[in-house]
C-alpha positions in Angstrom: 226.6 -189.1 26.9 227.0 -192.4 28.7 226.3 -195.6 27.0 225.2 -198.6 29.1 225.3 -202.3 28.1 221.6 -202.2 27.2 222.1 -199.2 24.9 224.7 -201.2 23.0 222.4 -204.3 22.9 219.7 -202.1 21.4 222.0 -200.6 18.7 223.5 -204.0 17.8 220.0 -205.4 17.6 218.8 -202.6 15.3 221.9 -203.1 13.1 221.2 -206.9 12.9 217.6 -206.5 11.9 218.4 -203.8 9.3 221.3 -205.7 7.9 219.3 -208.9 7.7 216.6 -207.0 5.7 219.3 -205.3 3.5 220.9 -208.7 2.7 217.5 -210.2 2.0 216.7 -207.4 -0.5 220.2 -207.8 -2.1 219.5 -211.5 -2.5 222.4 -212.4 -0.3 220.2 -214.2 2.2 217.0 -216.3 1.9 214.0 -215.3 3.9 213.6 -218.9 5.2 217.3 -219.3 5.8 218.7 -219.9 9.3 221.1 -216.9 9.1 218.4 -214.5 8.2 216.1 -215.8 11.0 218.8 -215.8 13.6 219.8 -212.2 12.7 216.2 -211.2 13.2 215.8 -213.1 16.5 219.0 -211.9 18.0 218.3 -208.3 16.8 214.8 -208.4 18.4 216.3 -209.7 21.7 218.9 -206.8 21.7 216.2 -204.2 21.1 214.0 -205.8 23.8 216.9 -205.7 26.3 217.4 -202.0 25.6 213.7 -201.4 26.2 213.5 -203.5 29.4 216.6 -202.0 31.0 216.5 -198.5 29.5 213.6 -196.4 28.5 210.6 -198.7 28.2 208.2 -198.2 25.2 205.4 -200.7 25.2 204.6 -200.3 21.5 208.2 -200.9 20.4 208.5 -203.8 22.9 205.5 -205.6 21.6 206.7 -205.1 18.0 210.0 -206.7 18.9 208.2 -209.5 20.8 206.2 -210.2 17.6 209.4 -210.1 15.5 211.1 -212.5 18.0 208.2 -215.0 17.9 207.9 -214.8 14.1 211.6 -215.5 13.8 211.4 -218.5 16.2 208.4 -219.8 14.2 210.5 -219.4 11.0 213.4 -221.3 12.5 211.2 -224.1 13.7 209.3 -224.4 10.4 212.5 -224.5 8.4 214.0 -227.1 10.6 210.8 -229.2 10.3 210.8 -228.9 6.5 214.5 -229.8 6.3 213.9 -232.9 8.5 210.9 -233.9 6.3 213.0 -233.5 3.2 215.8 -235.6 4.7 213.4 -238.3 5.8 211.7 -238.4 2.4 215.2 -238.9 0.8 215.8 -241.9 3.1 212.4 -243.5 2.6 211.0 -242.5 6.0 207.3 -241.8 6.1 206.4 -238.3 7.2 204.0 -237.9 10.1 
């Protein structure tokens, strides 16, 4: 069996997503933490690459796309909340 780069991207992506979920359940990561969100985003990208360059499966692709977008939303929301907390600590009025 020959493994191509996109196969490895998919396997690594699956490992990242599953490991993120395991670490969340083990209380080693926080669901709104940057590491958890990045593991999910990078994992989704890896699986999407394997689907785009290997055997395409529309349902799996759209699930990973949703996973990616939710992860990006989580990163943005956490960054905004951290900035607001910093600004509140320095007497800056939130928008």
